[in-house]
C-alpha positions in Angstrom: -36.7 -256.4 -10.0 -35.4 -254.7 -6.8 -34.1 -256.7 -3.8 -33.3 -255.0 -0.5 -30.1 -256.4 1.1 -28.2 -255.3 4.2 -24.6 -255.4 5.6 -25.3 -258.3 7.7 -28.0 -260.9 8.6 -29.4 -261.3 5.2 -32.0 -264.1 4.5 -29.9 -266.9 3.0 -32.8 -267.4 0.4 -32.3 -263.9 -0.9 -28.7 -264.5 -1.3 -29.3 -267.8 -3.0 -31.7 -266.0 -5.3 -29.0 -263.6 -6.5 -26.5 -266.4 -6.8 -29.0 -268.4 -8.9 -29.4 -265.5 -11.3 -25.7 -265.3 -11.8 -25.3 -268.9 -12.2 -28.1 -268.6 -15.0 -26.0 -266.2 -16.8 -28.1 -263.1 -15.6 -27.0 -259.6 -14.9 -27.2 -257.7 -11.6 -26.6 -254.1 -10.2 -25.3 -253.8 -6.9 -23.7 -251.5 -4.4 -19.9 -251.4 -3.8 -17.6 -249.2 -1.6 -17.6 -246.7 -4.5 -20.4 -246.5 -6.8 -23.2 -249.0 -7.9 -21.9 -251.4 -10.5 -23.2 -253.9 -13.0 -22.0 -257.5 -13.2 -22.4 -261.0 -14.0 -20.7 -264.3 -13.2 -17.1 -263.8 -14.1 -16.6 -267.2 -15.7 -19.8 -267.0 -18.1 -18.6 -265.4 -21.4 -21.9 -264.7 -22.8 -23.0 -262.8 -19.7 -19.7 -260.8 -19.8 -20.4 -260.1 -23.7 -23.9 -258.8 -22.7 -22.2 -256.3 -20.4 -19.6 -255.3 -22.9 -22.4 -254.5 -25.4 -24.4 -252.5 -22.8 -21.3 -250.5 -21.8 -20.1 -250.4 -25.4 -16.7 -251.7 -24.1 -14.3 -253.6 -26.6 -12.7 -256.2 -24.5 -9.8 -256.2 -26.9 -9.0 -252.7 -25.9 -10.3 -252.3 -22.3 -9.5 -254.3 -19.3 -12.1 -256.1 -17.6 -12.5 -256.4 -13.9 -13.5 -259.0 -11.3 -14.7 -259.0 -7.8 -13.1 -261.8 -5.5 -14.3 -262.7 -2.1 -10.7 -262.9 -0.6 -7.0 -262.9 -1.5 -6.8 -266.8 -1.8 -9.3 -266.6 -4.6 -7.5 -263.8 -6.3 -4.6 -266.1 -6.9 -6.8 -268.4 -8.9 -7.5 -265.7 -11.6 -4.4 -263.4 -11.3 -0.6 -263.8 -10.9 0.3 -262.4 -7.6 3.9 -262.1 -6.4 4.9 -261.7 -2.7 5.2 -257.8 -2.9 1.9 -257.4 -4.7 0.4 -259.8 -2.3 1.5 -257.8 0.7 0.3 -254.5 -1.0 -3.2 -255.9 -1.6 -3.4 -257.3 2.0 -2.5 -253.8 3.5 -5.3 -252.2 1.3 -8.0 -254.7 0.8 -11.0 -254.9 1.1 -11.2 -251.3 -0.1 -11.9 -248.9 -3.0 -9.0 -250.1 -5.3 -8.8 -251.9 -8.6 -5.5 -253.8 -9.0 -4.4 -254.4 -12.6 -2.7 -257.9 -12.6 -1.7 -260.5 -15.2 -4.6 -263.0 -15.6 -4.3 -266.7 -15.4 -5.8 -269.2 -17.8 -8.7 -269.9 -15.4 -10.3 -266.8 -16.7 -12.6 -267.0 -19.8 -11.1 -266.2 -23.3 -12.6 -262.7 -23.5 -10.0 -261.7 -20.6 -7.2 -263.1 -22.7 -7.2 -260.6 -25.3 -5.6 -258.2 -22.8 -3.8 -260.9 -20.8 -4.5 -258.5 -17.7 -7.4 -258.3 -15.3 -8.7 -255.7 -12.8 -9.1 -257.2 -9.4 -11.6 -255.6 -6.9 -12.3 -256.6 -3.4 -14.7 -253.8 -2.4 -15.2 -253.0 1.3 -18.9 -253.8 1.0 -20.4 -256.8 2.8 -23.3 -257.3 0.3 -21.3 -257.9 -2.8 -18.6 -259.9 -1.0 -21.1 -262.1 0.6 -22.7 -262.7 -2.9 -19.2 -263.7 -4.2 -18.6 -265.9 -1.4 -21.8 -267.8 -1.8 -21.3 -267.9 -5.6 -17.9 -269.3 -5.1 -16.7 -267.7 -8.3 -15.6 -264.2 -9.2 -18.1 -261.6 -10.4 -17.3 -259.6 -13.5 -17.9 -255.8 -12.5 -18.1 -252.4 -14.3 -19.5 -249.1 -13.2 -23.1 -248.3 -14.6 -23.2 -246.5 -18.1 -23.7 -242.7 -17.6 -24.4 -240.2 -20.4 -22.6 -237.1 -20.3 -25.8 -235.0 -19.6 -27.2 -237.3 -17.1 -27.7 -236.5 -13.3 -25.2 -238.3 -11.1 -28.3 -239.3 -9.0 -29.2 -242.0 -11.5 -26.0 -243.8 -10.2 -26.6 -243.5 -6.6 -30.3 -244.1 -5.7 -31.4 -247.7 -6.3 -35.1 -246.8 -7.2 -33.8 -244.4 -9.9 -31.4 -247.2 -11.1 -34.4 -249.5 -11.4 -36.3 -246.9 -13.3 -33.4 -246.6 -15.8 -32.0 -250.0 -16.1 -34.6 -252.3 -14.9 -35.3 -253.7 -18.4 -31.8 -254.6 -19.2 -30.7 -256.4 -16.1 -32.2 -259.3 -14.1 -32.0 -257.8 -10.6 -31.1 -254.6 -8.8 -29.9 -254.8 -5.2 -30.9 -252.1 -3.0 -28.1 -251.5 -0.6 -28.8 -248.0 0.3 -27.6 -244.7 -1.4 -24.3 -245.1 -3.4 -21.2 -243.1 -3.8 -20.2 -241.1 -6.8 -16.3 -241.6 -6.6 -14.6 -244.3 -8.7 -11.9 -246.7 -7.4 -8.2 -246.1 -7.6 -6.6 -248.1 -10.3 -3.3 -249.4 -9.4 -1.0 -251.2 -12.1 1.0 -254.1 -10.8 1.9 -255.7 -14.0 5.4 -254.0 -14.2 8.2 -254.0 -11.7 7.0 -250.6 -10.4 3.7 -250.1 -8.8 1.8 -247.3 -10.7 -1.3 -245.6 -9.7 -3.2 -245.0 -13.1 -6.2 -243.3 -11.6 -6.5 -241.6 -8.3 -10.0 -242.2 -7.0 -11.5 -242.8 -3.6 -8.7 -245.1 -2.0 -5.4 -243.6 -0.8 -2.9 -246.4 -1.4 -0.8 -247.5 1.7 2.4 -248.8 0.3 4.3 -249.8 3.5 
């Protein structure tokens, strides 16, 4: 099912429909400030396991990421010291994934790695959904096979054609991007850029 949403002035019933699907353990595909992504309620382990199977991710070996609505909700799920808080405040919302040590409020599936990726995309659609949900959204990029056309990742109608059978809802937020987020590891003393993507980190 394809649902058209906009940067602002969305019908509250449409947002509630998305939130109901997430609360029921459903999977959705949605726009971010980088690429379209697939996600679920970040505290529902079974839904997270479904996404791991679709992406062929082993949560014991790969970090999982969540989208938070704002910085105060980040501190519920990740350990944030003053310096990291200032860094995130300077750069978020934006196209970054900050790797932090997770807290025990996250489901067990996150605790295999003890770390969590934090996203706060500069995209009003998915942030508004996170706000109404009042919980984090587990998030990962869409699975793309090597020979596939990148357009399958950017056009909501093509995304529906390919993934419509394996998710509960696809949000049409317009044509998406093709660049990944910049990954910033904040788990050690030194801040380390693990992958340079769309975002350029402003450190001071």
